[in-house]
C-alpha positions in Angstrom: -11.7 47.8 -51.4 -11.3 45.1 -54.0 -7.2 43.7 -54.1 -5.1 45.2 -56.5 -3.4 43.2 -59.6 -0.2 41.7 -58.3 -1.6 41.4 -55.0 0.4 38.1 -53.0 -2.0 35.6 -51.7 -2.3 36.4 -48.3 -5.2 35.2 -45.8 -5.2 38.9 -44.5 -5.9 42.2 -45.9 -3.3 43.3 -49.2 -2.6 46.3 -47.3 -1.8 45.0 -43.7 0.8 42.4 -45.3 4.5 43.4 -46.0 7.4 42.2 -47.8 9.0 40.4 -45.1 6.1 38.1 -43.9 5.3 36.9 -47.5 9.4 36.5 -48.1 9.1 34.6 -45.1 6.3 32.3 -46.3 7.6 31.6 -49.6 11.3 30.7 -47.9 9.1 28.3 -45.7 7.4 27.1 -49.2 10.9 26.7 -50.4 12.4 24.5 -47.1 9.0 22.2 -46.9 9.3 21.9 -50.8 13.4 20.6 -50.5 13.7 19.1 -47.4 10.3 16.7 -47.9 11.8 16.0 -52.0 15.5 15.2 -50.0 13.7 12.6 -47.8 12.2 10.7 -50.5 14.9 10.7 -52.9 17.3 9.3 -49.9 15.0 7.0 -48.8 14.9 6.0 -52.6 18.1 5.5 -52.9 18.2 3.3 -49.5 15.1 1.2 -50.9 16.9 0.3 -54.4 20.5 -0.4 -52.6 19.2 -2.6 -49.4 15.7 -4.5 -50.6 15.2 -6.9 -53.0 12.4 -7.4 -55.1 10.1 -10.1 -54.2 11.5 -9.9 -50.8 9.6 -8.1 -48.8 10.4 -7.0 -44.9 8.9 -6.6 -42.3 9.3 -3.3 -40.2 6.5 -3.2 -37.7 5.2 -6.4 -37.7 2.8 -6.7 -40.4 1.8 -3.1 -39.7 4.4 -1.7 -42.2 7.0 -3.4 -44.6 9.3 -2.3 -47.2 8.8 -3.9 -50.5 10.2 -2.8 -54.0 8.3 -2.5 -56.3 9.6 -0.4 -59.8 6.4 1.1 -60.7 6.3 2.4 -64.8 3.4 4.5 -64.2 0.8 2.2 -66.9 -1.9 0.7 -65.2 -3.7 1.6 -68.9 -3.3 -0.5 -71.9 -1.6 2.3 -73.0 1.7 1.8 -72.2 4.7 3.6 -72.3 3.2 6.6 -74.2 0.8 7.3 -71.0 3.8 7.2 -68.8 5.6 9.9 -71.1 2.3 11.8 -71.1 2.1 11.5 -66.9 5.8 12.7 -66.9 4.8 16.0 -69.5 2.3 16.8 -66.6 3.9 16.4 -63.8 6.4 19.1 -65.6 3.9 21.3 -66.2 2.4 20.9 -62.2 5.9 21.8 -61.2 6.1 24.8 -62.7 2.5 25.9 -61.9 3.2 25.0 -58.3 6.8 27.5 -58.5 4.2 30.0 -59.8 2.2 30.3 -57.2 4.9 29.9 -54.6 6.3 33.0 -55.6 3.1 35.0 -54.4 2.6 33.1 -51.4 1.2 35.3 -48.2 -0.8 32.2 -46.3 1.5 29.4 -43.8 -0.7 26.9 -44.7 -0.4 27.5 -49.0 3.2 27.3 -47.9 3.2 23.7 -46.6 0.7 22.6 -48.9 2.4 23.8 -52.4 5.7 22.3 -51.0 4.7 19.4 -50.4 2.8 19.3 -53.6 5.7 20.2 -55.2 8.3 17.7 -53.7 6.0 14.8 -54.3 5.4 15.8 -57.9 9.1 16.4 -58.4 9.7 13.2 -56.4 8.4 10.8 -59.0 9.4 13.2 -61.6 12.9 12.4 -60.9 12.5 8.5 -61.3 10.7 9.3 -64.5 13.6 10.8 -65.5 16.4 9.6 -64.5 15.6 5.9 -64.1 15.2 2.7 -66.4 13.9 2.1 -68.8 14.7 5.6 -70.1 14.3 9.9 -70.4 10.2 10.5 -69.1 9.6 6.7 -68.9 11.1 5.6 -65.8 9.4 3.6 -63.4 9.0 5.2 -60.5 10.3 3.3 -57.0 7.8 2.6 -54.0 8.8 0.5 -51.4 6.3 0.9 -47.8 3.4 -1.1 -47.8 0.4 -0.9 -45.8 -2.4 -3.5 -45.3 -4.8 -3.3 -47.7 -3.2 -0.1 -49.9 -0.9 -0.2 -52.5 2.4 0.1 -51.9 3.7 3.9 -51.6 6.6 6.1 -51.4 7.2 9.6 -49.6 6.4 11.5 -52.4 3.4 9.5 -52.7 2.6 10.5 -48.8 3.7 14.4 -49.8 1.2 14.4 -52.5 -1.8 13.2 -50.2 -1.0 15.5 -47.2 -1.2 18.1 -49.8 -4.3 17.3 -50.8 -5.7 16.9 -47.2 -4.3 20.7 -46.9 -5.7 21.6 -49.8 -9.2 20.8 -48.0 -9.4 23.9 -46.1 -9.2 26.3 -48.5 -12.8 26.7 -48.2 -11.8 29.2 -46.2 -11.0 30.8 -49.6 -14.6 30.1 -50.4 -16.0 32.0 -48.2 -13.7 35.0 -48.4 -14.6 35.1 -52.8 -18.2 35.4 -51.4 -18.0 37.4 -49.0 -15.7 39.8 -49.8 -16.0 39.7 -53.8 -12.5 39.5 -53.8 -11.2 37.7 -57.2 -7.8 36.2 -55.8 -9.1 33.1 -53.7 -10.9 31.9 -56.6 -7.7 32.0 -58.9 -6.6 30.0 -56.0 -9.4 27.8 -56.2 -8.9 27.3 -59.8 -4.9 26.3 -59.2 -6.1 23.9 -56.5 -8.5 22.4 -59.0 -6.2 22.1 -62.0 -3.4 20.7 -59.4 -5.6 18.7 -57.9 -7.3 16.8 -61.1 -2.8 16.2 -62.0 -1.9 14.8 -59.5 -5.3 12.0 -59.6 -4.1 11.6 -63.4 -1.0 10.8 -62.0 -2.0 8.3 -59.2 -4.8 6.8 -61.9 -2.2 6.0 -64.2 0.2 4.4 -61.6 -1.9 2.2 -60.1 -5.7 2.4 -61.2 -8.2 3.5 -59.2 -7.0 2.6 -55.5 -8.3 4.2 -52.4 -5.8 7.2 -52.5 -6.6 8.2 -55.8 -10.5 8.0 -54.8 -9.2 10.7 -51.8 -8.1 12.5 -54.5 -11.3 12.5 -56.6 -13.1 14.3 -53.3 -11.1 16.8 -52.9 -10.9 17.6 -56.4 -15.1 17.8 -56.5 -14.8 19.9 -53.2 -13.0 22.3 -54.7 -14.8 22.3 -57.9 -18.2 22.8 -55.8 -16.3 25.1 -53.2 -15.3 26.9 -57.2 -18.5 27.0 -58.2 -20.3 28.3 -54.7 -17.6 30.7 -54.6 -18.9 32.5 -57.3 -23.0 31.8 -56.7 -22.1 33.4 -53.6 -24.3 30.5 -51.3 -21.3 29.9 -49.4 -21.2 33.9 -47.8 -23.2 32.0 -44.8 -21.5 29.3 -44.2 -19.2 30.2 -41.7 -22.0 32.5 -39.6 -22.5 31.5 -35.6 
């Protein structure tokens, strides 16, 4: 039976779910988003208060150190105007995630989108409230690993969310096997959000390892969306 309009994003038959299950997933989404956002905000405040730019502090030998960096998000020559564009994109991304968060019916989606929302809003908060001005603020980065760009908790949330979104290949199978439309909408939304995240990361640091991971995520999601329409994914999970 085809899914009816307005059905929640659930991995089970829409008629088998109930409102209490959806409500629990919405609550999980909100708790993950709020908790991760709070951790990002508090750690940035502590970093600004206790760290000095250019004076890194070793935390775990040479493996992890704290090094305060204020990132203008303008690795390209577009400068401040590009930072403003990234801020607007982040606002749109946050609105899209919240929109889909209201219809969650799957725990993996709740965690993934909660982390993504926290990451986007964490860096967006810096752009809105920090110097040099509204929507042009510099993002606070302070954690550094060997051969890795300096990052923050929001960046971790975004990348973990991207990893979880890779699990959406299941939805590709569901769309191809059962001819349901909503998994394709979910995949399309995931692709848009991944591309927004990719633009933000490249704008902040240029092409780096983490943006490469995001590129792979975008490519896999786009391929999955394509195969869900062609029907080639029907036998992917057959024994």
